[in-house]
N, C-alpha and C positions, 0 to 999 in steps of 0.2 A: 504494500500500500504506500502510495506517495504521501509525503507530508503536506498538510494544508498550509502551513506557514513555516518559513525558515528565517531564523535570526542569526546574525553574525555579530558577536560582541567583540569589539576591537579597541585598541588604544592607539592614539596617534604617536605614541612614543616607542612603540614596538616595531622593530625592523620587519618582521614577518607580516605584521598587520599593514604596514606601509605598502608592502608588495601587493597585498590583496586589494587595498583601497585604490590602487592605480587602475584597477579594473571594475570598480564598484559602479561606474556610470555606463558600463557596456550594456547594450540591450539584453544580453544573455543574463545579466544580473538583476533584471527588473523584478523578478519574483523573490528576491532576497532583501530583507530589511536589515540595515546596518545600524547598530547601536554603539555609540562611543561610551565606554565605561569611564572616560575622563570627566564626563559631566556628572555633577554631584547628584542630581535627581535620579539618573540611571543607576549610578553606583548604590545609592540608598535603596532603590527598589530591588536590586539584585541581592543586596546583603540581607534584606528582610525576608526574602523568599526562602522557604525550607527546601523546595525542590531544586533550586538552582544554586548549588554550592560551587560557584565558579572560582577556580584557583589560578587560572592563567588565561591569557588571550593569545591568539584568537580562539574563540569558543563558538561552536555551532550548537544552536538549540533548534530542534525540530519538533513541531506540534502536528499530531495526526488527527484526522477527523473523528476517530473513536476516543479522543481525549488523552491518548498517550503522549508523553514527552520524552525525547532522547537528547542527551547532551554529550558533545564530544569536545575534548580539549587535549592539548598536549602535542606530542610529536606527530607530524604528518597531517594535522588538521588544516594547516595553511595550504598544503598542496591539494588536499581534498576539495577545499573551497575553490581554489583556482581551477581545478578540473571541472567544477560545476559552472564556472563563469567563462573561462577562456576555451573556445572550441579547439579540439585537438588539431595539431598541425599534421598535414600529410607527411608520410615518410619521404626522405630525400630520394631522388631518382637513383637507380643503380649506376655505378660508374660505367662509362662506355667501354665497349670491347676494343681491343687493340686494332682490329680491322676497321672500326668506325673512325678512329683517330687518324690513322695513316692507311687509307685504302690502298690495296695493292694495285699496281699498274697492270692493265691488261697486257698479256704477253705478246699480242699481235701488233702493238704499237711500238714504234721506234723509240729508243731512249732519248731523253731531252738533250739539248746541246750542252747544258751544264754537267749532266751525268757523263757525257762522252769526254769532256775536257777533264773532269775530276778523275775519271778512271785512267786517262792517258798520262797524267802528270805524276811521275814517280816522286815519292818523298825521299829526299836525300838530305844529308846533314847540311844545314845552312839555309834551306828553303822552307822551314817549318816555323810556325809561330812559337813553338816550344824552344826554338834555338835563340830567340831574342833574349839577351841578358835582362834580368829583372831590373837592374839599376838603369838600363836605357829607357825603360818605360816610366819609372818613378823618379828619375833624376831631376826633371824639370819641375820646379815648384812655383813657377809663375802663374798668375791668374789667366783666365781665358781672355780677358780684355787686354792684358799685356802681350800675350801671344798674337792676338789679332792685330794689335797696333804694330808689332814688329813685322808681321807678314805684309801689312799694308805698306810699310816703309820699304821693304824689300821689293815689292811690286812696283812702287814708284821709282826706285833706283833703277830697276830693270827697264822700265819704260823710258826714263831719261837717257839711259845708256843706248837704247836702241834708236832713239831720236838723234843722238850725237853720232852714232855709227852711220846713219843714213844721210848726214850732211855732205854736200859736195866740198871738196878741198880746193 
């Protein structure tokens, strides 16, 4: 039998309650009444009740049409409440199969030009990226702007030189 009323007792100072309250305005939570135990009148009402011996929050109180009352508090209650409010997320899709990521080339097609070049270029000492000394890569500590400025100056000198070389004597 489904409960006719559901109450969640919470405190705005409890971390697990804060997590629940982020979803309290969701449409799925419309059937739940949230009562803050930080309010004096609510706390007084709870402390006077013989049935509701609340020790901690969040606490769920369910009332059934036949007059029964159930109270849940303690470990796992916050997750149970969230399960009632937040719709379950669909499971993530399975990872793609290897063939989907890198489809095999049909055998009747000719290999691409880059495949032909790569397969015809032998790797010998001195023509591999691995042969570049590490200090040659990391030695230059100038900024990109400084390097660009130097390249621009070199280009200008080269253009000036070519103009000078083309002058009639």
